[in-house]
Phi, psi and omega in degrees: 000133181291144176279142182255159182240138182232121183278157170303322181290318182297324183288321182295321181282334177288314188288341177259002182268323184209153176307154183298324181295322180283324183293321184295321177294325179297318183273346178068040178219177187278157180298324184291334177290322176298309186304320177296312175304316183301317179297312182293322182269358183058051181254121182293125179268147174309146175282166180300137189076012182296304195287329173295319178297316181298325180289332178269012184061028170279162184285124179237152181244136182265128179288124181298158179265110183286155176306150179286133176282174184285342174279341185276161180246150186266343177206163174230153174252137182221154173232102186295144174282153187297137186295137185280113176292144185281143174289119187275147177292144186283123171211136182228129182281120178260131174289147182274343190256036176294124176275125176259138180264125180292135180280157181208126177275358169278322177240076184289154164290144185302321180293332175285328181285320180292320179299319181301308176308314185287318180296321189298325183277339183282169174245146183296159170299129177305323186271322183258347178066032178227162174288147174217097182241039179294347175274001178250166172278082182207158185301142185284087180239124177235086177228164176287159179308317177305327188260354189304307185298327174289332178284322181289324171305314178298310183294326170303315181292318184295312185298315181295327183286315184287331173293328171301316183291355184100015185256167169231152185253136184207165184248133178239126177267131170260201183291344193228312194233169173253128185260145175267114183241125176264113187258116171263182177303315186260344188215162179233116189249116177271127192233163172187160179245130181221145176262122184292157182219154177264130189263140180222157181263128183280142179299134180299133176291156182285142187298134180098346170295151185291340183277352186308313183297323182264019182293130181255122186292324186235154175235161180228127182251126182296146185259354181086354181261137183252165176226123176257133189233140163254109185290326179255034185285121172208195196061039180062019178273140179296147185239353180206149165227126181247147173271161171217188189293333189264320185238129176270171187293331184297330177296336180255017176310300183299322179298321180294309178300328176294318180297321170309316183290319179300317187291314180301305182298325181299311181292330175296316178298312174311317184285331181285315178306318183289323178292323174295316177303317176299321183295319182291324179295317180296321182294310179300322177297320177289321171301317178294322182295319184294319184298312183289323176297324174298315178291334173289326183297313183293331176292317179299320178298314176296321179294324171306313182298317178295320180294318179299325183291316172303311180297320182285330172282327177297310181298322178293322179297306181311305175303331178284322180293316184294324179287329178286329185228070183292326184257004187270122185291327178295313181298321186287317174301319180298311185295316176312303182304315181297325176298320175302314177297309183306319184296324180301316188258010176305103187291333173296320175289323173306314178306317180303309182298326177288323174299320182287329180286320182293333184274346180287000000 
């Protein structure tokens, strides 16, 4: 990024035109950097309370710009950092014309047909009185036998609809259970239907009965009301819909599909954001590499200049020895040896080798 130049007079006009905090945002630098510029260029800043008085239309006085002293500087160069994008609020446009496929237990979805066969062979959980086959590859349905057909019918409609939306339904096994997952191109949404239950306390068994060790303090009676859940709901997506006396789960169908769409779009936005952040990180990394390479190049230049100074002094010294003792054989031998040493440390010859290597 190209360096920019700011003169003393320009800075003076700016600091009296708007507060330092706002000026720092305009330059995309920190408040302390503005203050440092003012100190270096000997630019007076507005006193405390100046902007409040100006806002209330009170009379304010502008401190004049004095002549620059010998220690001050008349301009500064700066390299503003790239602007930091503001964090946008999550918002996804959800289409209103989502078409819902009506479920049917006569022409069932294959996964619904398999689930019905497996649940009919299973027994409800003793404590909760609902089916629980989470350890098998079957739709995550935990309802009572009396509510099974209604849950299957809802899932039949749901699966046919999401497949029309471009998703597929699959089972994912973790360390304990098998999850029912609706997979779109960008996201995987874990879902399930559960029947709520009323908890009641069981009578305590008589001491000495065989059932004492397996005694359950509470039992649950299914209510006939469903709860549909998105287990991995995040990105501000709704995670649960509950039935009540007025609204059955079918009444939430469109809302559920809209949340699927929001979930998928949110994941997509996050992926785009992640790619952009990775791109910016790579740009910053390359800029940092260029900066470090430039620093290293400057160090080599200064080192070469120091070597040249040593070389020039050595050559001058040998010339002096040679002129002082022109007929002394030992002096000639010493000077000849010194010329060899000087040739080894000659920085000009080193630069030629460096230039030849870089041109290859």
